[in-house]
Backbone as JSON, one array per atom type, in Angstrom:
{
  "sequence": "MVRGTTPSELPFGTYDPPNDRDKFGGAGGMGFGFRQPFIAHAGLDTVPFDHVNWQESLSAMYEFYRLTGIRIGASAAANWRSAYRLAQEMTPAQRVITLFADAGSDDERDRGERYFHELGALHPASST",
  "N": [[20.71, 61.66, -9.05], [18.41, 61.4, -11.86], [16.27, 59.51, -13.6], [14.01, 58.63, -15.93], [11.15, 56.85, -17.68], [9.3, 56.06, -20.52], [6.91, 55.0, -22.91], [8.63, 53.68, -25.77], [6.26, 53.09, -28.66], [6.19, 55.75, -28.34], [7.47, 58.42, -27.46], [8.44, 60.45, -24.88], [8.35, 64.35, -25.83], [8.56, 62.84, -27.93], [8.24, 64.6, -31.36], [7.27, 63.35, -33.18], [3.44, 62.7, -34.85], [0.73, 61.95, -33.04], [-0.18, 58.52, -32.37], [-1.75, 55.17, -33.22], [-0.52, 53.21, -32.09], [0.25, 49.66, -29.39], [0.3, 51.5, -26.15], [2.28, 51.97, -23.14], [0.09, 53.38, -20.61], [0.26, 56.99, -19.63], [2.61, 58.0, -18.84], [4.02, 58.27, -21.78], [4.48, 60.72, -24.11], [3.02, 63.02, -26.05], [2.69, 63.92, -28.3], [4.15, 65.81, -31.64], [6.15, 67.28, -30.21], [5.13, 68.43, -27.78], [4.79, 68.88, -24.59], [4.21, 67.38, -21.71], [2.13, 69.43, -18.86], [3.42, 69.59, -16.2], [6.07, 68.62, -16.4], [7.28, 70.38, -18.01], [7.83, 72.57, -16.44], [8.51, 72.13, -15.04], [11.63, 71.97, -15.43], [13.27, 69.82, -16.8], [14.01, 68.83, -19.03], [16.82, 67.6, -19.62], [16.42, 65.4, -18.6], [17.08, 61.69, -18.31], [15.67, 59.34, -20.91], [14.86, 56.57, -20.19], [13.48, 54.01, -22.62], [10.47, 52.01, -22.77], [9.04, 48.97, -24.26], [5.63, 48.52, -25.54], [4.9, 45.49, -25.22], [6.95, 44.62, -23.66], [6.9, 46.04, -21.38], [3.97, 44.44, -20.22], [4.8, 42.03, -20.6], [6.67, 42.45, -17.76], [4.66, 43.61, -16.2], [3.41, 40.57, -15.75], [5.96, 39.42, -14.95], [6.69, 40.85, -12.14], [4.02, 40.51, -10.79], [4.36, 37.29, -10.69], [6.47, 37.49, -8.92], [5.98, 38.74, -6.51], [3.42, 38.86, -5.97], [1.92, 40.82, -5.66], [-0.24, 42.71, -7.94], [0.96, 45.11, -10.46], [0.57, 47.85, -12.7], [0.95, 48.4, -16.09], [2.09, 51.08, -16.94], [4.08, 50.57, -14.27], [4.54, 48.95, -13.74], [6.95, 48.99, -16.78], [8.6, 51.36, -15.36], [9.99, 49.48, -13.02], [10.94, 47.51, -14.93], [13.09, 49.64, -15.71], [14.25, 50.53, -13.79], [15.25, 48.44, -12.32], [16.7, 47.18, -14.44], [18.58, 49.51, -14.21], [19.52, 49.21, -11.71], [21.64, 47.36, -11.66], [23.53, 48.1, -13.36], [24.95, 49.58, -10.66], [26.26, 49.91, -7.79], [26.79, 48.18, -4.6], [26.0, 50.06, -2.95], [24.32, 52.07, -3.82], [21.36, 53.41, -4.23], [18.06, 52.81, -6.06], [15.14, 54.67, -6.6], [11.64, 53.43, -7.36], [8.14, 54.83, -8.77], [5.23, 53.1, -8.32], [2.13, 53.75, -10.02], [0.03, 52.81, -10.66], [-2.09, 49.77, -11.16], [-3.13, 48.31, -13.39], [-5.08, 46.38, -15.32], [-7.19, 43.2, -15.71], [-6.6, 41.58, -17.91], [-4.29, 43.35, -19.45], [-3.0, 41.72, -17.79], [-3.34, 39.42, -18.29], [-2.38, 39.43, -21.29], [0.52, 39.62, -20.44], [1.33, 37.45, -19.22], [2.28, 35.75, -21.73], [3.19, 37.15, -23.28], [5.61, 37.49, -21.51], [6.42, 34.76, -21.07], [7.66, 34.68, -24.06], [9.62, 37.07, -24.41], [10.91, 36.29, -21.72], [12.88, 36.39, -18.81], [12.98, 38.71, -16.82], [14.07, 38.83, -14.1], [15.94, 36.75, -12.4], [14.99, 35.19, -10.41], [12.31, 34.88, -11.48], [13.09, 32.81, -13.56], [12.6, 29.98, -12.5]],
  "CA": [[20.59, 61.34, -10.53], [17.28, 60.97, -12.05], [15.58, 59.01, -14.72], [12.61, 58.59, -16.54], [10.76, 56.02, -18.28], [8.59, 56.24, -21.86], [7.26, 54.07, -24.09], [9.11, 53.16, -27.39], [5.67, 53.52, -29.34], [5.97, 57.37, -28.56], [8.88, 58.75, -25.82], [8.04, 61.68, -23.81], [8.93, 64.96, -25.93], [8.59, 63.54, -29.76], [8.22, 65.41, -32.23], [5.84, 62.84, -34.2], [2.45, 62.66, -34.72], [0.26, 61.21, -32.11], [-0.55, 57.61, -33.33], [-2.55, 54.39, -32.1], [0.05, 52.11, -31.0], [-0.8, 50.43, -28.01], [1.73, 51.34, -25.2], [1.46, 51.43, -21.44], [-0.69, 55.03, -20.42], [0.49, 57.88, -18.39], [4.28, 57.97, -19.37], [4.37, 59.29, -22.58], [4.99, 61.41, -24.83], [1.7, 63.96, -26.65], [3.24, 64.23, -30.07], [3.78, 66.71, -32.29], [6.51, 67.47, -29.11], [4.47, 68.55, -26.97], [4.96, 68.16, -23.3], [3.22, 67.42, -20.5], [2.76, 70.79, -18.12], [4.52, 69.41, -14.77], [7.43, 68.0, -16.6], [7.82, 71.25, -18.81], [7.51, 73.72, -15.92], [10.17, 71.69, -13.52], [12.69, 72.2, -16.57], [13.35, 68.43, -16.86], [13.79, 68.46, -20.09], [17.74, 66.92, -20.07], [16.5, 63.96, -18.06], [17.65, 61.08, -19.77], [14.82, 58.11, -20.68], [14.84, 54.78, -20.87], [12.48, 52.98, -23.39], [10.01, 50.6, -23.02], [8.18, 48.8, -25.46], [4.57, 47.93, -25.32], [5.3, 44.19, -24.78], [8.42, 44.43, -22.16], [5.72, 46.68, -19.55], [2.96, 43.82, -19.65], [5.66, 41.06, -19.97], [7.43, 42.64, -16.53], [4.07, 43.36, -14.7], [3.35, 39.66, -14.92], [6.63, 38.97, -14.06], [6.59, 41.27, -10.72], [3.36, 39.55, -9.89], [4.63, 36.28, -9.77], [7.82, 37.27, -8.24], [5.76, 39.06, -5.65], [2.18, 38.8, -5.92], [1.15, 42.75, -5.96], [-0.43, 43.36, -9.42], [1.08, 46.48, -10.46], [-0.19, 48.25, -14.23], [1.96, 48.61, -17.1], [3.27, 51.76, -16.23], [4.38, 50.36, -12.73], [5.62, 47.72, -14.17], [7.83, 49.91, -16.77], [9.2, 51.68, -13.78], [10.35, 48.44, -12.61], [12.08, 47.29, -15.49], [13.92, 50.64, -15.95], [14.34, 50.35, -12.18], [15.89, 46.5, -12.09], [18.04, 47.33, -14.94], [19.81, 50.53, -13.56], [19.54, 48.67, -10.61], [22.93, 46.54, -12.26], [24.39, 49.31, -13.48], [25.29, 50.58, -9.82], [27.57, 48.92, -6.95], [25.33, 47.64, -3.78], [25.72, 50.87, -1.38], [23.44, 53.19, -3.75], [20.15, 52.74, -4.09], [17.01, 52.95, -6.89], [13.75, 54.59, -5.6], [11.17, 54.47, -8.47], [6.59, 54.81, -7.95], [4.66, 52.17, -8.74], [1.4, 54.53, -9.79], [-1.36, 51.88, -11.38], [-2.82, 48.48, -10.89], [-3.4, 47.39, -14.25], [-6.04, 45.17, -15.41], [-6.61, 41.87, -15.45], [-6.24, 41.58, -19.8], [-3.19, 43.44, -19.52], [-1.8, 40.55, -16.56], [-2.97, 37.99, -19.47], [-1.28, 39.29, -22.27], [2.06, 39.91, -20.16], [1.89, 36.02, -18.86], [2.21, 35.79, -23.34], [4.64, 37.98, -23.97], [6.89, 36.85, -20.71], [6.82, 33.92, -22.32], [7.92, 34.86, -25.98], [10.51, 37.69, -24.13], [11.95, 35.37, -21.25], [12.59, 36.45, -17.42], [14.24, 39.78, -16.79], [15.01, 38.48, -12.92], [16.49, 35.13, -11.96], [14.02, 34.33, -9.85], [11.4, 33.94, -12.25], [13.2, 31.86, -14.43], [12.18, 28.32, -12.03]],
  "C": [[18.49, 60.77, -10.33], [16.56, 61.08, -13.43], [14.14, 58.24, -15.37], [12.25, 56.95, -17.22], [9.07, 56.3, -18.67], [8.14, 54.81, -22.69], [7.77, 54.4, -25.22], [7.81, 53.42, -28.25], [5.35, 54.8, -29.34], [6.19, 58.43, -27.26], [7.93, 60.28, -26.45], [9.17, 62.89, -25.05], [9.04, 64.86, -27.5], [7.66, 64.34, -31.05], [7.22, 64.63, -33.69], [4.73, 62.79, -33.83], [1.86, 61.71, -33.33], [-0.53, 59.74, -32.92], [-1.17, 56.88, -32.12], [-2.21, 53.49, -31.61], [-0.63, 51.34, -30.2], [0.11, 50.72, -27.6], [1.34, 51.27, -24.03], [1.09, 53.75, -21.46], [0.4, 56.13, -19.19], [1.69, 58.45, -18.11], [4.73, 57.95, -20.85], [4.47, 60.17, -23.69], [3.64, 61.85, -25.47], [1.42, 64.18, -27.65], [3.18, 65.61, -30.48], [5.34, 67.36, -30.95], [6.05, 68.56, -27.95], [4.58, 68.07, -25.46], [4.45, 67.79, -21.68], [4.07, 68.81, -18.86], [4.05, 70.44, -16.81], [5.8, 68.62, -15.16], [8.84, 69.77, -17.1], [8.28, 72.34, -17.22], [9.01, 73.66, -14.47], [11.36, 71.76, -14.03], [13.97, 70.85, -16.19], [13.84, 67.78, -18.03], [15.5, 67.75, -20.69], [17.62, 65.66, -18.83], [16.88, 62.95, -18.65], [15.92, 59.41, -19.33], [15.08, 57.13, -21.3], [12.82, 54.02, -21.42], [11.8, 51.99, -23.59], [8.86, 49.96, -23.92], [6.6, 48.17, -24.54], [4.47, 45.89, -24.39], [5.91, 43.57, -23.53], [7.41, 44.91, -21.37], [4.94, 45.73, -19.29], [3.41, 42.32, -19.21], [6.29, 41.31, -18.21], [5.7, 42.96, -15.53], [3.37, 41.96, -14.43], [4.41, 38.86, -14.33], [7.12, 39.54, -12.55], [5.25, 40.48, -10.56], [3.7, 38.32, -9.51], [5.44, 36.61, -8.86], [7.53, 37.61, -6.59], [4.17, 38.33, -5.52], [1.4, 39.73, -5.5], [0.89, 42.66, -7.31], [-0.34, 44.84, -9.2], [0.46, 46.72, -12.24], [1.18, 48.58, -15.66], [2.96, 49.75, -17.24], [4.31, 51.71, -15.25], [5.09, 49.77, -13.37], [6.87, 47.94, -15.46], [9.02, 50.71, -16.23], [10.09, 50.75, -13.39], [11.43, 48.06, -13.27], [13.35, 48.27, -15.69], [14.77, 50.38, -14.7], [15.81, 49.22, -11.9], [16.81, 46.6, -13.3], [19.35, 48.4, -14.71], [20.37, 50.45, -12.29], [21.31, 47.9, -10.34], [23.65, 47.01, -12.71], [25.47, 49.93, -11.5], [25.93, 49.36, -8.54], [26.31, 49.22, -5.14], [24.93, 48.65, -2.65], [24.99, 51.78, -2.71], [21.91, 52.32, -3.94], [18.93, 53.5, -5.13], [15.22, 53.03, -6.29], [12.76, 55.02, -7.74], [8.72, 54.68, -7.59], [5.71, 54.05, -8.23], [2.86, 53.36, -8.68], [0.13, 54.01, -10.65], [-1.44, 50.43, -11.23], [-3.05, 47.45, -12.16], [-4.5, 46.69, -14.47], [-6.17, 43.65, -15.71], [-6.53, 41.4, -17.44], [-4.75, 41.93, -19.91], [-2.18, 42.75, -18.91], [-2.26, 39.57, -17.93], [-2.28, 38.26, -21.0], [-0.13, 39.31, -22.18], [2.7, 38.11, -20.15], [2.1, 35.5, -20.48], [3.11, 36.42, -23.47], [5.68, 38.11, -22.7], [6.91, 35.51, -20.96], [7.74, 33.83, -23.35], [9.56, 35.9, -25.59], [11.2, 36.96, -23.16], [11.68, 36.72, -19.46], [13.23, 37.98, -17.62], [14.79, 39.14, -15.26], [14.98, 36.63, -13.05], [15.94, 34.33, -11.59], [12.95, 33.48, -10.83], [11.38, 33.12, -13.0], [12.32, 30.1, -13.66], [11.31, 28.42, -11.54]]
}
């Protein structure tokens, strides 16, 4: 199974025009139905996408750092959030593999802490 993660604010393949809303970078749509060439050429038009908004991705950045001590960026955190939720739907014998492609910024991490306290923990160990 292949599953993608895309920003709620400008999803992959959307026909909406580009916008200036905050969103995690590197994984979103380009607007007007355009798709990144590497995806279009791979024939992945039918891949389901999880939609993660900016606040959720920043909250997940903070939470992942709190759990592991590893700094990841907003798109990596969105992937972690999607992978974690997918794993909850699977059997213990099944595995999820995801990529963390960015390290993020200190500003995003600071905002992530605020959103984490507003949105709550994804992982139970984060609540303690």
